[in-house]
C-alpha positions as CSV (number, residue, x, y, z in Angstrom):
1,M,16.8,56.1,-186.7
2,P,13.2,57.2,-185.9
3,T,12.7,60.7,-184.8
4,G,9.8,62.7,-183.4
5,K,6.5,61.1,-182.4
6,S,7.4,57.5,-183.3
7,A,10.4,57.5,-180.9
8,Q,8.2,58.8,-178.1
9,S,5.6,56.1,-178.5
10,G,8.3,53.4,-178.2
11,F,9.4,54.8,-174.8
12,T,5.7,55.0,-173.7
13,Y,5.2,51.4,-174.7
14,L,8.3,50.2,-172.7
15,F,7.1,52.3,-169.7
16,V,3.7,50.7,-169.8
17,L,5.2,47.2,-170.0
18,M,7.5,47.9,-167.0
19,L,4.5,49.4,-165.1
20,I,2.5,46.2,-165.7
21,A,5.4,44.0,-164.6
22,L,5.8,46.0,-161.4
23,I,2.1,45.8,-160.7
24,G,2.1,42.0,-161.3
25,M,5.0,41.5,-158.9
26,G,3.2,43.6,-156.3
27,L,0.1,41.5,-156.7
28,V,2.1,38.3,-156.3
29,A,3.6,39.6,-153.1
30,A,0.2,40.7,-151.8
31,G,-1.3,37.3,-152.6
32,T,1.5,35.5,-150.7
33,L,1.0,37.7,-147.7
34,W,-2.7,37.3,-147.9
35,S,-2.5,33.5,-148.0
36,T,-0.1,33.4,-145.1
37,D,-2.4,35.7,-143.1
38,V,-5.4,33.4,-143.9
39,K,-3.4,30.3,-142.8
40,R,-2.4,31.9,-139.5
41,A,-6.0,32.9,-138.8
42,R,-7.1,29.3,-139.5
43,E,-4.4,28.1,-137.1
44,A,-5.7,30.4,-134.4
45,E,-9.2,29.2,-135.1
46,L,-8.1,25.6,-134.8
47,L,-6.4,26.2,-131.5
48,F,-9.6,27.9,-130.2
49,I,-11.9,25.2,-131.4
50,G,-9.6,22.4,-130.1
51,D,-9.6,24.1,-126.7
52,Q,-13.4,24.3,-126.8
53,Y,-13.6,20.6,-127.3
54,R,-11.1,19.9,-124.5
55,Q,-13.0,22.1,-122.1
56,A,-16.3,20.5,-123.1
57,I,-15.0,17.0,-122.4
58,R,-13.6,18.2,-119.0
59,S,-16.9,19.8,-118.1
60,Y,-18.8,16.7,-119.1
61,Y,-16.4,14.5,-117.1
62,E,-16.7,16.7,-114.0
63,R,-20.5,17.2,-114.0
64,E,-21.0,14.3,-111.7
65,P,-18.0,14.1,-109.4
66,G,-19.2,10.9,-107.7
67,Q,-19.4,9.1,-111.1
68,P,-17.2,10.8,-113.6
69,R,-17.4,9.4,-117.1
70,L,-16.3,10.4,-120.6
71,P,-18.8,11.3,-123.4
72,Q,-19.6,8.6,-126.0
73,S,-20.3,11.1,-128.8
74,I,-20.3,14.8,-129.7
75,D,-24.1,14.8,-129.3
76,E,-23.6,14.2,-125.5
77,L,-21.4,17.3,-125.3
78,L,-24.2,19.3,-127.1
79,E,-27.0,18.0,-124.8
80,D,-26.0,16.3,-121.6
81,R,-29.2,14.8,-120.2
82,R,-27.7,13.1,-117.1
83,G,-29.1,15.6,-114.7
84,V,-32.4,17.3,-114.0
85,E,-31.4,20.2,-116.3
86,I,-29.9,19.7,-119.8
87,A,-26.3,20.9,-119.8
88,R,-24.7,22.2,-123.0
89,H,-20.9,21.7,-122.7
90,L,-20.3,22.6,-126.3
91,R,-22.2,25.4,-128.2
92,R,-22.1,23.5,-131.5
93,A,-20.3,20.8,-133.4
94,Y,-17.4,22.7,-135.0
95,R,-15.8,21.7,-138.2
96,D,-12.1,21.8,-139.0
97,P,-11.1,25.2,-140.4
98,F,-8.6,23.8,-142.9
99,T,-10.7,21.0,-144.4
100,G,-14.3,21.8,-143.5
101,K,-14.7,18.2,-142.3
102,E,-15.7,17.0,-138.9
103,F,-12.9,16.6,-136.4
104,V,-11.4,13.1,-135.8
105,L,-12.4,11.7,-132.4
106,I,-9.8,10.4,-130.0
107,R,-11.1,7.6,-127.9
108,S,-9.7,6.5,-124.5
109,P,-7.4,3.4,-124.6
110,D,-10.0,1.4,-122.6
111,A,-12.8,2.5,-125.0
112,Q,-14.7,4.3,-122.2
113,G,-15.4,7.4,-124.3
114,I,-14.0,10.4,-126.2
115,T,-11.0,12.0,-124.7
116,G,-10.2,14.5,-127.4
117,V,-10.2,15.6,-131.1
118,H,-7.7,16.4,-133.8
119,S,-7.8,17.9,-137.3
120,P,-7.9,15.6,-140.3
121,S,-5.6,18.1,-142.2
122,D,-2.1,17.0,-143.2
123,G,-1.0,20.7,-143.7
124,R,2.2,21.9,-142.3
125,P,1.8,24.4,-139.4
126,F,3.4,27.8,-139.4
127,K,3.2,28.1,-135.6
128,V,6.0,26.0,-134.0
129,S,6.4,27.8,-130.6
130,G,4.6,29.9,-128.1
131,F,1.9,27.4,-127.3
132,S,0.0,27.3,-124.0
133,A,1.1,24.7,-121.4
134,E,-1.7,22.3,-122.4
135,N,-0.6,22.6,-126.0
136,G,3.1,22.4,-125.4
137,A,3.5,19.2,-127.4
138,F,2.4,20.9,-130.5
139,A,5.9,22.4,-130.9
140,E,7.2,19.1,-132.4
141,A,4.2,18.6,-134.7
142,T,4.8,18.3,-138.4
143,R,1.2,18.5,-139.5
144,Y,-2.1,19.8,-138.1
145,A,-3.4,16.2,-137.5
146,D,-0.6,16.0,-134.8
147,W,-2.3,18.8,-132.8
148,Q,-4.3,16.5,-130.6
149,F,-6.6,18.3,-128.1
150,V,-6.9,15.7,-125.4
151,F,-8.5,15.9,-121.9
152,T,-6.5,13.8,-119.4
153,A,-8.7,12.6,-116.6
154,P,-7.1,12.9,-113.2
155,A,-5.8,9.6,-111.7
156,P,-8.0,8.2,-109.0
157,T,-6.6,8.8,-105.6
158,T,-6.1,5.8,-103.4
159,P,-4.8,5.8,-99.9
160,V,-1.2,4.8,-99.6
161,A,-0.4,1.9,-97.3
162,G,1.0,3.1,-94.0
163,A,0.0,6.7,-94.6
164,S,-1.5,8.7,-91.8
165,T,-5.3,8.8,-91.7
166,G,-5.3,11.9,-89.6
167,A,-5.8,10.0,-86.3
168,P,-3.3,10.6,-83.6
169,A,-0.6,8.1,-83.2
170,P,-0.9,5.7,-80.2
């Protein structure tokens, strides 16, 4: 059985090994928390950017109330030249925070223009509740590509047959 200095160096060696193992476990835990935090920040950025696109499409649509129409491209949201002054409904063409690629455009069923955008990412979202009213459908989404930021144009109002026109009844 070793005595003296050689016995002490064995305990020191074990202590250093345990310390390195504890530091490694701490770094793994910190890395996991960091990656989760980064993913949540990217989700928040995706929600912000998607809302920016939705608001830009709404603004473009409502610019000429007598003749509302949807944009044909993102460039029209960046520079709307329909009026006397150039309108900028969108500050810049944003990229998807998860993939770095351009957003996928959602076209209207009748091909009259762009109604929204969605992410090309197939990642699984952390956020599954607590969405705004406009984004309420995102609660059932299984991937980020299912988060579709769509502007729904109001239905045209047509007078109902037999409805009062405001004139007094005979």
